[in-house]
BATI-228942 format. One record per residue: residue in three letters; z, y, x of N, C-alpha, C in turn. Coordinates in steps of 0.2 Angstrom, whole numbers, plus 5000, padded with zeros to 4 digits. Layout:
<recs>
ALAZYXZYXZYX;...
</recs>
This chain:
<recs>
UNK474351574774474151554771474351504766;UNK474051464759474451424754474451344756;UNK475151304758474951244762474751204760;UNK474151164762473751134764472851154763;UNK473051234762472351264759471851244764;UNK472051294768471851274777471551244780;UNK471051194782470951154787470851214794;UNK470951154798470751194807470551124812;UNK470451154816470151094819470251114829;UNK470251104833470251114840469651164844;UNK469451214845469051224845469251264855;UNK469651224860469651254867469151244869;UNK468751184868468251154874467551184871;UNK467451234865466951244861466351304868;UNK465951294867465351324875465551394873;UNK465351394866465151474863465651504861;UNK465951584857466351604852465851564845;UNK466251554840465951524832465951594829;UNK465151614829465051664823464851634815;UNK464751564815464251514809464551454810;UNK464651444804465051354799464551344796;UNK464451284794463951254789464651204786;UNK464551174778465151134777464451104771;UNK464051034775463651004771463151064768;UNK462851074764462451124760462751204759;UNK463251214761463451274760463651304766;UNK463751374767463751414770464551454771;UNK464751454776465651504774465651544779;UNK465751604776465751654781466051674786;UNK466051734790466551754794467051784791;UNK467651794791468251824787468251894788;UNK468251924781468051984784468452034779;UNK468852104781469152144775468952214778;UNK468752274770468852224765468352164762;UNK468652134760468152094755467552104753;UNK467352054752466352084748466752104740;UNK466552134740466652164732465752174729;UNK465652124724464852144722464452124724;UNK463852164727463352114730463652184738;UNK464052194738464252234745464052294747;UNK463752324744463352414744463952484743;UNK464552454736464952524734465652544737;UNK465752554736466552594741467152534740;UNK467252504738467752454740467752404744;UNK467052414747466952384754467052414757;UNK467252454761467352484766468152514769;UNK467952524776468552584778468052634783;UNK468552704782468352754785468552754793;UNK468452804796468352824804468752894800;UNK469252884805469952934802469752984807;UNK469953034805469853114811470053114817;UNK470453054817471053044826470653004830;UNK469952994826469352914829469152974836;UNK468952934840468752954848468252914846;UNK467552954843466952914843466752914851;UNK466452924856466252904860465752974864;UNK465352954869464952994869464252954872;UNK464053004866463052994865462653004872;UNK462953034879462453024885462752964890;UNK463252944888463452894894463052844893;UNK462752814899462252744900462752694899;UNK462452634895462852564894463552594888;UNK463852524888464452514885465252574887;UNK465552614882466052664886466352624878;UNK467152674881467852634878467852714871;UNK467752674865467652734860468452704856;UNK468752754850469252724845468952754839;UNK469052684837469052714829469752704826;UNK469852774823470252774818470452764810;UNK471252704810471052694807471852704799;UNK471652694795472152704790472452634790;UNK472952644790473452584791473452554785;UNK473752614780474052624774473352554770;UNK472752564772472452514768472352454770;UNK472652434773472552364776473252314772;UNK472852284768473152264763473052144765;UNK473452134770473452074770474152044764;UNK473951994765474351934758475251934763;UNK475451934756476051934756476751884760;UNK476251844763476351784765476251804773;UNK475751844774475551844782476251884785;UNK476251844793476851834797476851924802;UNK476051904804475951964810476052014805;UNK476052084813475652144807474952144809;UNK474852184803474052184799473652204805;UNK474152284810473552304811473452274819;UNK474152244822474252224830473552154830;UNK473752114822473252044822472552074823;UNK472252134824471452144822471052124830;UNK471752134836471352124844471152064841;UNK470452084845469952014845469452014837;UNK469752044833469252054826468552094829;UNK468352104824467652134825467452194821;UNK467252254823467252314818466552294816;UNK466152324813465552304810465452394808;UNK465452424812465152524807464352534807;UNK464552564803463752594801463552634801;UNK463252654805463052724808463252734815;UNK462552744820462752754828462252794830;UNK462652864832462352904835462052974828;UNK461752934823461652964815462152924810;UNK462652944806462452934803462452894797;UNK462852814797462152784791461552764792;UNK461452764801461052724805461352684807;UNK460652644808460852574813461652544813;UNK461852514814462652484815462652454821;UNK463252434821463852414828464352354826;UNK463852294829464552254829464952234835;UNK465752244835466052274840466452244840;UNK466752194847467452164845468052214848;UNK468552214844469152244849469652224852;UNK469552264857469852274864470552294863;UNK470652324860471352364862471752374853;UNK472252394857472752424848473052474849;UNK472952534846473352594846473752604839;UNK474452604839474752604835475152654834;UNK474952724835475052784834475352834838;UNK475352804846475752834851475452854854;UNK474652864853474352924858473952954852;UNK474052994857473253044856472653064855;UNK472053084850471553104853471153164855;UNK471253174862471053244865470553284858;UNK470753344859470153394854469753384857;UNK469253394860468853404866468153334861;UNK468653264861468453214859468153214850;UNK468153254847468153274842467253314840;UNK466953294837466653354834466553384831;UNK466353454835466653514830465853514823;UNK465653484824465353514819465553474810;UNK465953414811466253364809466653414804;UNK466653404797467253424793467953384795;UNK468253414801468853384802469653424802;UNK470053424799470453454798470853484803;UNK471253554804471353584811471753554810;UNK472253504810472753484814472653414816;UNK472153374814471853334816471653284824;UNK471653354828471753344836472353334836;UNK472853344836473453334838473953274834;UNK473753244828473753214825473853134831;UNK474453114828474353034831474052984824;UNK473852924827473652864822473352804824;UNK473452754821473352714823472352704824;UNK472252654831471652654830471252584834;UNK470852574833470552524836469952544842;UNK470252514848469852534852469052464854;UNK468552494855467952454854467552494861;UNK467052454865466652454869465952474865;UNK465652534866465452534861464552594864;UNK463952554861463552584862463352664861;UNK463052714863463152794859463952764854;UNK463652844850464252844847464452864841;UNK464852864835464752884829465152924825;UNK465252904819465353004819466152994814;UNK466453034814466853024810466853034803;UNK467152994799467152964792466552914790;UNK466452894798465852854795466252794794;UNK465952744788466052674785466052624791;UNK466652584789466452514795466852444788;UNK466652384792467252344787467452294796;UNK468052264795468152214798467952144800;UNK467552104803467452034804467951994806;UNK468251934808468451874811469251884811;UNK469551924802470251954802470651874802;UNK471151874802471451794802471951804794;UNK472151864795472651894789471951894784;UNK471351884783471151924779470751834776;UNK470951794781470651734776470451714769;UNK470051704766470151714760469551604760;UNK469351584752469051544752468351564753;UNK468151504756467651494757467451554763;UNK467851554770467651594776467851544780;UNK467751584786468151534790468351604799;UNK469051604800469451614807469351594813;UNK468951614817468951574825469651614827;UNK470351614831470651634838470351594841;UNK470051624844469951624851470051634858;UNK470651664857471251664860471551604860;UNK471951564855472151494853471651444852;UNK470851424852470751404854470551354847;UNK470851374839470751364834470251364827;UNK469951344827469451354820469751344813;UNK469651384813470251374803469751394799;UNK469751354792469051354787469251344783;UNK469251374775469551374769469051364764;UNK468951294762468551274760468451294752;UNK468051354747468251354741468251314738;UNK468151254737467851214732467751154736;UNK467851084733467951004733467450994735;UNK466751004734466350974737466451024745;UNK466551104744466651094756467051044760;UNK467851064754468251014759468050954762;UNK467550924754467550834759466650854764;UNK466650904766465750904770466450924776;UNK466750954775467150974782467850934786;UNK467950864778468450834782468150784783;UNK467550764781466850714782466350714788;UNK466550764791466050754796465450784797;UNK465350814790464850874789464850934791;UNK465250954794465551034798464951034802;UNK464751094802464151094809464151164813;UNK464251184818464451244820463951264825;UNK463651324825462951304830463051334837;UNK462651334841462851354848462251374852;UNK461651344847461151384852460751454849;UNK460651494851460151554847459551554846;UNK459251494849458451454847458351394845;UNK457851374842457751324842457151274844;UNK456651344845456051314848455851374851;UNK455551374857455451424864455051404866;UNK454251434866453751424867453651494873;UNK453351454880453451514883452751484889;UNK452151514887451651524892451251464889;UNK451351444879450851414877450351434872;UNK449751374872449151394871448951314863;UNK448451344858448351304852449051264852;UNK449451284848449951254847450251254840;UNK450251214836450351244828451251204826;UNK451651264824452351244821452451224815;UNK452451164811452151174802452551134801;UNK452851154793453451114788453951094793;UNK454351124795455051134796455351164796;UNK455951134795456651184792457051204796;UNK457251264799457651294805458251304801;UNK458951274804459451324800459651304807;UNK460651334806461051334810460951354820;UNK460951424818460951484825461451534827;UNK461451534832461951574832461551644836;UNK461851684837461651764838462251804846;UNK461851814847461951854853461851934852;UNK461651974849461352064848462052084843;UNK462352134846462752184846462352214836;UNK461752234839461652284835461352344838;UNK461652414840461152464843460852464848;UNK460052444849459652484855459752434859;UNK459952354854460152314859459652254860;UNK459652214864458652194868458352214869;UNK457852164870457152174872456752204864;UNK456952214861456752254856456852314855;UNK457552344859457952364857458052404851;UNK458352334845458552324841458552244839;UNK459152224835459352144835458452114833;UNK458452044839458152014840458151934844;UNK458551924840459051824841458351814836;UNK458251744837457851704832457551654835;UNK457851604829457651514828456951494832;UNK456751544833455851504833455651594839;UNK455451574846455151644851454451614854;UNK454151664854453751654859453351694863;UNK453451674867453251724874452551704879;UNK452251754882451351744883451151694879;UNK451051694874450851644873450151644869;UNK449551614867448951624863448751554860;UNK448751594853448351564851449251514848;UNK449651524846450151474844450151494834;UNK450451444832450451464823451051434824;UNK451351474817452051464815452251464808;UNK451851404805451651374797452151354793;UNK452251384785452251354782453251314782;UNK453651344784454251324789454851354784;UNK455351324783455751374780456351404783;UNK456651464786457251454786457751494785;UNK458551434786458751464779459251494782;UNK459951504777460251574778460851554785;UNK460951484787461351504791460851504798;UNK460551534798460051564803460351624804;UNK460651624813461051694813460751774815;UNK460151724815459651774819458951794813;UNK458451784818457751814815457451774814;UNK456751734809456751694809456251684816;UNK455751744817455351714823454951774826;UNK455251764834454951824839454451834842;UNK454051894842453651874847453651904851;UNK453451904858453551964864453151954867;UNK453351974874452951954880452251954881;UNK451751984878451152004880450951934876;UNK451351914871450851844866450151874865;UNK449851844862449151844857448951814854;UNK448551844848448151804845448651754841;UNK449151764841449351714835449751734827;UNK450051694825449951684817450651664813;UNK450951704810451751694805451351674797;UNK451251624796450951624790451251554785;UNK451251584780451451494775452551514774;UNK453151574775453451534779453851564772;UNK454451524772455151564768455651584773;UNK455851654774456351664777457051684772;UNK457351664768457951654765458651654767;UNK458951734767459651754771460051734779;UNK459551734779459551724788459851844788;UNK460251794797460751854800460651924801;UNK459851914804459451964805458851974801;UNK458251974804457752004800457151954801;UNK456451974797456151904796455551884803;UNK455151934805454851924810454851994814;UNK455051974822454952044824454752024833;UNK454252084832453652104837453752154842;UNK454152124851454252184853453852174859;UNK453452244861453452244867453652284872;UNK454252324874454452374878455052354881;UNK454952304883455552234887455652244894;UNK455052334898455152354905455152414906;UNK455252424910455252534911454852544915;UNK454852494919454552504928453852434925;UNK453252434929452752434927452952344930;UNK452652294926452652234926451952214933;UNK452452184936451852124941451152114937;UNK450552094941450052054937450351964939;UNK449951924932450251854934449651834932;UNK449251824936448251784934448451724931;UNK449251674932449051634927449051654919;UNK449651684917449451714911448951764911;UNK448551804915447951814913448151894913;UNK448651904915448851984913448952014917;UNK448552084918448652124923449252174921;UNK449452194931449852224933449952284927;UNK450452304927450852364921451052364916;UNK451252404911451652374905451552364900;UNK451252294901450852284897451152214892;UNK451752214888452152184888452152144880;UNK451652214878451452214872451152164868;UNK451352134860450852074859450452104855;UNK449852054855449352114853448852034845;UNK448752064842448352034838448751974834;UNK449352004830449751934828449551964821;UNK449651894817449351904809449951884807;UNK450251934802451051914796450751924792;UNK450751854787450151844780450651784777;UNK450951794771450851754764451551724767;UNK451851764767452651744768453051774765;UNK453551744763454351794757454851764760;UNK454851824762455651844765456251874763;UNK456751854761457251864756457751894758;UNK458451934754459051924756459251944764;UNK458851984767458751994775459452024775;UNK459852034785460252074785461052044788;UNK461151984783461751934781462251974788;UNK462051964795462351984799462252064802;UNK461752094804461552154805461152184802;UNK461052264801461052284795460052324800;UNK460152334805459652374809458952324810;UNK458852304804457852254806457852274800;UNK457152214800456352234796456352164792;UNK455952144788455652094784455052074791;UNK454552124793454152124800454452194802;UNK454552164810454552254812454352244820;UNK453752304819453552334826453752334832;UNK454252304839454452384842454152354850;UNK453652354851453052374849452452344848;UNK451752344844451452294846450652324842;UNK450052284843449452324841449052304838;UNK448552294836447952264833448352214830;UNK448852214824449152174821449052184813;UNK448952114809448952154802449652094799;UNK449852134795450552114788450452114783;UNK450152044781449552054775449852014771;UNK450052034764450251994759450851934760;UNK451551994763452051974764452551984756;UNK452951964754453451984750454151984752;UNK454352084752454952104757455552084752;UNK456052054751456352114745457252084747;UNK457652134746458252134745458652134753;UNK458352194757458452184764459052254763;UNK459352264770459852304773459352364773;UNK458752354779458552404781457552414778;UNK457352434784456552424781456452364780;UNK456052374775455452324772454752274777;UNK454452324779453852374785454252394791;UNK454052384798454252444803453552444808;UNK453352494811452752494815453352564820;UNK453352544828453952604830453352604838;UNK453352664838452852714846453252714850;UNK453252734856453752754860453252804864;UNK453052874864452752884864452852914875;UNK452752904879452152884880451952834884;UNK452752784882452552704886452452644882;UNK452352644876452252604871451952614865;UNK451452624863451352624856451152564852;UNK451152574846451052504841450252554838;UNK449952534841449352564837448752484833;UNK448352544830447952514826448052434823;UNK448652454819448852394817448752424808;UNK448852344805448652384795449352314791;UNK449552354788449952334785449552344776;UNK449552294772449052284767449252224764;UNK449452244755449252204751449952154749;UNK450552214753451152154753451652204747;UNK452152184743452652174742453352184741;UNK453652254743453952274745454652304740;UNK455252254738455752304732456552274735;UNK456852324735457452344734457652304740;UNK457452374747457552374753457952444755;UNK458052434760458652504763459352474759;UNK459452444758460252424754460652454758;UNK460852464763461452494766461352544771;UNK460652584770460752634775460052674771;UNK460452734776459952794772459452824780;UNK458952874779458652924783457952864785;UNK457652814780457252774780456852764777;UNK456652704777455952694772455652614771;UNK455552604765455252514763454752514769;UNK454152564771453752574776453952594782;UNK454052604788454252674793453952624798;UNK453452694800453052724805453552764811;UNK453652754815454152784820453652814828;UNK453552904826453052914834453752914841;UNK454152954839454752944845454553014849;UNK454253064846454053144852453653154850;UNK453153174856452653224854452053194852;UNK451853204844451053144843450453154848;UNK450553244852449853254854449753224861;UNK450253184863450453154872450453074868;UNK450153034865450452984862450452914870;UNK449752934872449852884879449652804878;UNK449652774884449352694884448552704880;UNK448252744882447752724881447352754875;UNK447852804871447752814864447552874865;UNK447252924860447052984861447653004856;UNK447553074859448353104856448053124849;UNK448653114844448753114836448353074834;UNK448153024837447652954835448252874836;UNK448752844831448952794832448452744829;UNK448152754824447552724819447952644815;UNK448552664814449252644810448752664801;UNK448752574799448452584793448852564787;UNK449052594781449552534776449352574768;UNK449052504768448552514761448652444758;UNK448652484751448552424746449252394744;UNK449752424745450452414745450752414738;UNK451252354736451852404731452752404732;UNK452652474733453252464736454052524727;UNK454352494727454952504721455552484724;UNK455752524721456752534722456852524726;UNK456552554732457152564739457552624738;UNK458252584741458952614736459052664741;UNK459252654747459852694751460352704748;UNK461052704755461552714754461752744759;UNK462452784758462752824764463152834762;UNK463552884768464452914765464652954769;UNK464653024768464953094772465453114772;UNK465953094766466453104765467253074768;UNK466953034769467753014772468252944767;UNK467952954761468052924755467652884749;UNK467052904748466652874744465852844748;UNK465552794745465052784747464352774742;UNK463852814744463452824738462852804740;UNK462752754733462152684732461752734729;UNK460852724732460652754728460552814722;UNK461152844727461252914726461452934720;UNK462252874719462752864714463252874718;UNK463852874717464552844718465052914721;UNK464652954723464953004727464953074724;UNK465653104726465453194725465053214725;UNK464853264719464353324720463953344728;UNK463253324731463253344736463753304742;UNK463853254742464153204747463653164748;UNK462953144746462553094745462153124749;UNK461753064754461253124760460653094757;UNK460553044754459753044749459153024755;UNK459153034759458753024763458252964762;UNK457852974758457452894759456952894754;UNK456252874760455752854756455252804755;UNK454652804751454352744750453952714758;UNK453452764760453452794767453452814772;UNK453852794777454052844781453752854785;UNK453352934789453052934795453452964800;UNK453852954803454452984805454452984814;UNK454753034819454953064821454153094827;UNK453653114820453053114824452353084823;UNK452453024819451752974818451253004817;UNK450852994821449853034818449652984818;UNK448853004817448152964816448452914812;UNK449052914808449252854801448752894795;UNK448552804792448152804785448552804778;UNK448652804776449252774769449052784763;UNK448452734761447952724756447952664751;UNK447652694745447752644738448552624739;UNK448852634741449652584738449952624731;UNK450352574726450752584723451552594724;UNK451852664724452352664727452652724723;UNK453252674723454052694717454352784720;UNK454152834720454652864723455352854720;UNK455852874728456552854728456852934730;UNK457452944730457852994734457453044734;UNK457253034739456753124742455753104741;UNK455753074739454953064739454753004741;UNK453953004740453752934739453452944748;UNK453152974748453052964758453153044759;UNK453453024767453853074772453353084776;UNK453153154778452753164784453253214790;UNK453453174792453853214798453753214804;UNK453653274806453653294812452853284815;UNK452653254814451853214813451353264812;UNK450753214810450153264806449753214811;UNK448953264806448353214807448353164803;UNK448753144799448753104795448353104790;UNK448153044786447653054780448153024773;UNK448353044768448752994760448353014755;UNK447852954755447152984751447152884744;UNK447152924739447252864735447852834731;UNK448352844733448852844731449052844724;UNK449752794721449852814718450652844718;UNK450852884717451552904717451952894711;UNK452652844710452752864705453452894704;UNK453652934700454252984699454852964695;UNK455252954694455552944689456352974690;UNK456852934686457652994685457652954693;UNK457953024695458253004703457753024708;UNK457153034706456753064710456653134710;UNK456653144715456353244716455653244720;UNK455553234725455053264728454553184728;UNK453853204727453353144726453153124735;UNK452753214739452753224746452753274751;UNK453053234753453853264756453353274766;UNK453653334769453453344775454153374778;UNK454153364784454653384791454553434795;UNK454653424799454753484803453553484806;UNK453553554806453053564807452953544814;UNK453153604818452953634824452553664829;UNK452553694833451953714837452053774837;UNK451953804845452153864846451953914843;UNK451453904841451253994835451553974827;UNK451953924825452453924822452953914823;UNK453453974824454353984823454453944817;UNK455053954815455453944811455254034807;UNK455254004800455354094797456154104798;UNK456354074797457054104795457454104804;UNK457654054806457854064814457354084819;UNK456754094818456254114822456154074831;UNK456654014831456553954833455953934833;UNK455553924841455153884840455053804842;UNK454753744837454753694838454653674843;UNK454753624846454753574852453953544851;UNK453753514846453153484843452653534844;UNK451953484845451453534843451253524835;UNK450553554832450653534825449853514823;UNK449653464819448953464816449053454810;UNK448953474807448953464797448653384796;UNK448853364789448853294787448353344781;UNK448253274777447753264771448053234765;UNK448053254762448253214755447853244750;UNK447353194748446953204742447053114739;UNK446753154732446353104728446953064727;UNK447453054725448153044725448153074717;UNK448853044715449053024708449553044707;UNK450153084706450553094704450953114700;UNK451253054697451553044691452553054690;UNK452553104687453353124685453553094678;UNK453853004680453952984673454653014671;UNK454853004665455552994662455952994665;UNK456353054665457053074668456953104673;UNK455953134674456153184682456053254679;UNK456353284675456353354672456053364679;UNK455853444677455953514680456353524684;UNK457053524682457453544684457853484686;UNK457653434688458153364687458053344694;UNK458453294695458153244703458853254706;UNK458953204708459553204713459653264717;UNK459053274721459053304729458653374726;UNK458553374719458453464718458053474711;UNK457553544711457153534705456753444710;UNK456253424702455653414703454953434707;UNK454753404712454153434717453553374717;UNK453153424718452353374720452353374729;UNK452453434730452353444736452953464738;UNK453353464745453753514745453853484754;UNK454553534760454753524764455453514766;UNK455653494772456153484774456553534777;UNK455853574781456253644784455753694780;UNK455853764780455453814776454653794777;UNK454353794772453553774774453353824776;UNK452753764781452153834782451453794782;UNK450753824783450253784773449853754782;UNK450253764789449953704794450153644792;UNK450753614789450853564787450153524785;UNK449853564783448953534779448653554782;UNK447953524784447253534787447053584781;UNK446553624782446053684780446053624774;UNK446253664765445753604760446353544763;UNK446553534765446953464765447153444761;UNK447653454754447653444750447253474741;UNK446953404740446153434735446253374732;UNK445853384724445753334720446253284720;UNK446853294720447453254716447553264709;UNK447753224706448153244699448753224697;UNK449353294692449853284693449753274686;UNK450253214683450553224678451253204675;UNK451553244671452153224669452253224662;UNK452653184658452753144653453253194651;UNK453753244652454153294648454353364652;UNK453653364656453453444655452753464658;UNK452353514658451853554661451653554667;UNK451353494668451253504676450753534680;UNK450353584677450053634677450453704677;UNK451153704673451353764673452053784678;UNK452053704679452853714682452853704690;UNK453453754692453153774698453353704705;UNK453153664706452953614710452653624716;UNK452353664720452353664724452553724729;UNK452653704736453253764741452853834739;UNK453553854738453553934737453553964732;UNK453853904725453853924721453353934716;UNK452553904718451953914715451853844712;UNK451453814705451253834703450453774703;UNK450253754700449653734702449053784702;UNK449153834696448653874698448653934706;UNK449353964705449253984712449353964718;UNK449553864718449353814724448553814725;UNK448253814720447653814722447153904725;UNK447753964725447553994724447254004731;UNK446654024735446654044743446353984746;UNK446453924741446053844745445553834741;UNK444953894740444453864736443953834743;UNK443553784744442953774750442753834754;UNK442653824760442353924763441653914760;UNK441553994761440754004761440253954763;UNK439853944759439353924761438853954765;UNK438453924769437853954772437353964764;UNK437154014764436654044761436054054764;UNK435254014764434654014765434154054763;UNK433654054766433254114763433154124758;UNK432954064756432654044748433154064742;UNK433954084743434454064739434753994737;UNK434853934741435053904741435653874745;UNK436153844743436553844747436653784753;UNK436853804757436953744763437653744768;UNK437853674768438653694772438453684778;UNK438153614780437553624787437153604788;UNK437053654791436053654794435853624799;UNK435353584796435153544802434253574802;UNK434053634801433753664804433553744803;UNK433253774809433553854807433253884798;UNK432653824796432353854790432653834785;UNK433153794784433553794780433353734776;UNK432653694781432353674774432553564775;UNK433053584781433653524780434253534781;UNK434553504777435253534776435753484770;UNK436353484771436753474764436753504763;UNK436653504754436753564749437353534744;UNK437653554743438353544734437553574727;UNK437653514725437253484718437553524715;UNK437153564709437353594704437753584700;UNK437453504699437953474692438953454693;UNK439053484702439653454700439853474711;UNK440353484714440453454718440153414726;UNK439953364722439553294728438853354731;UNK438853324739438553344745437853274744;UNK437253314743436753284745436253304752;UNK435753254754435353314760434753324756;UNK434753384757434053444754433453414758;UNK432753384758432453364758432053434763;UNK431653444765431053484766430453464760;UNK430253514756429653494753429053444754;UNK428653394753428253374754427853394756;UNK427353384758426653434763426253414758;UNK425753484757425253474752424653414753;UNK424353374749424053334746423353354749;UNK422953294751422353324757421953334749;UNK421553374751420953384751420253384750;
</recs>
C-alpha cells in the first residue's frame, strides 16, 4: 500500500470478527475483488467458477467442503503487493451468486484452504449437464475451498471480500489471523474521523430485543452500526437471512414507528417471529442496510412446540407471526451485504397487511410471502397500495412480488383448504423488475443485455406465483412486464388474476405466463411424463394487455410477444372453463386481434373459438336461464337481451282481485 495511506489498529482483543467500519458519517466497505464497477451489476464486477470446480453435494446435510475453481490470471494485485495473490486469499470470503440453482440465493463463505493447482477434481464431482469441456475433469487448476451449504454450478459468478491486496480508498481489511484492522480513508474527512476517535466497529447484531413484550412503542429512533451472522442460503430461523437491528419474539401489540435504519446496519431493520401477534411496523425509513427491510418468520421448529401458558400459545408448530401491519415505510438500496432478501418477507406469516410501502433498488424481491406445504403456510395476507421499482437487480427466477407454494397445492395443510391460501395482491404499482444472470462463465446479463445470444435466462416477472402457489388473488395492479412477463402462475392454480393493467415494452415478451400444469390426467404431450402435482385452473379476466412501443409481434428478448403463454407445452387446464374472458388487448405497433398472441399459434379469434359460455337451459316459454330456481322456470337467473349481464327473472305478478 502507498506509504502513509492506510491506517492500522490493534484488533487482537476484539470480541467478534470485524464486518463493518464507520468513520464519522461515512461507511467504509469491506475490501473486495473485483473492485466495485458502476452499480455493481455488470460483468467487470465478477469472477466465474471454473470448470475444475467441485461444487459440493446438494443432498448432504449441513455444510460440506466444496472447491471453487478460480482463474488466477484474473487476479490483479497492485504492483507493490508482496504476497502471492492466490495464497493471500486464505481467510477471505467468497460471495457466490447461486446456491443449488444458478443466480438464485447467495452464500457468503470464508475460504478455509487454497489449492494452487496440484490437485485434480474427480470427474464424478462435475455435473454432467453443464457445458464443461471434456478435458476439464482431468485439468489441474487453482481453487478455493469453502464450507458450503447445498451446491453451486460451474461457471457461476462470485466475488471476493476481505482481500488484503485489494484494499483501496474507502475500504477496510480485517486480518483476523494477525489481529489487525486496516482502513484506507477515501478523503481527509474520513481520515480525521478515524484518527479522531470517531471510528465505530459494531459488535452487536441487534440493538433492541423485545421478548414476550406487550403494549410497547419504539418510536423516533435512529439505528446504526450492527454486525451480522447470516451467510445466505437457507440460513437461520427464516430459512433466509434474518439478522435485524430490532427483534420481536412472542410479542403482542408492539409498534415500531418513525425510525431510521441506516446503512451501517448489517442486517434487516426489523425481524418479527416466534408467535408475535398484532404488531405494527409503520412509517420507517430503511436506507442501504446490509440485508432486507422487514422479515417475518414462523418456520423455526421442525418439531411441535410445547404449550406456553405464560405467552398464551398452544402446543404445536405455532411459531408463525399473525396480524402484523407493515405500512407506510420507505425501503431503498437494500441487500448491501446479502442478496436473497426482500423489502418485506413473510417466511411464513398469516393475516398480515403490507400496504403503502415504497421499495426500490433491491437485489431480489420487493415483497415476498412463502408457504411450506404442509407445515407452515402464509395465509390470508394482503399486499396492497405498494410502489415497487428496480427490484431483482442481482438475481433471476424471481419477481417483484413473489409468493411461493413449495409443494402440492392440494395439500396446503395447517388448517387451510386445499388450493386456497387466500393471499391477495391488489392495487400495487410495479415497474422495472430488472433480472440478472450468468451462464457462460464470462458474461453477466443485466435485464436481458450484456451476454451473447441465448445466454440470458430472463426468468423475471412482476408478480411470481411460484412452486404451486394457489388460491391467490392478483387484482387491480399496474404491472410493467419484465423480461418474461407481468404475472407468472407456476405449477399452482385456483388463482384469480383480474382487473390488472399489464404494460409491455421493449424487451418484454409474455404478459400472462404459466408454468407446469400437472395432474395425472395431463401428461406432458411431448415426453409423456406425468407431473407430480394436481391441477386446478386459474382465472384471467377483465385485464388490459397493453403491448407498448418496441414490443413487436416478433420481438422480445425471450421470443415472440404473447398475451398468454406457457413455459412448458400448453394445456387448456391451466385455465378454468372460460377462465380467460372479458380481457382487452391493445398494441401500438401491430393488430392485436390478428397476430397470434395465444398458445398454439392462435390469434384472438381462434383463441375465443370453443370458449363461448356453456349452453343455457331453455324454459318452456322459450326464455333462457343459467340457474333454475324452480321447476317451471318461474324463478331463475337469466341473461338480459341487451348484454351479458345476468338478472333475476321474477314470477309474474298475481292477477288482480276482481
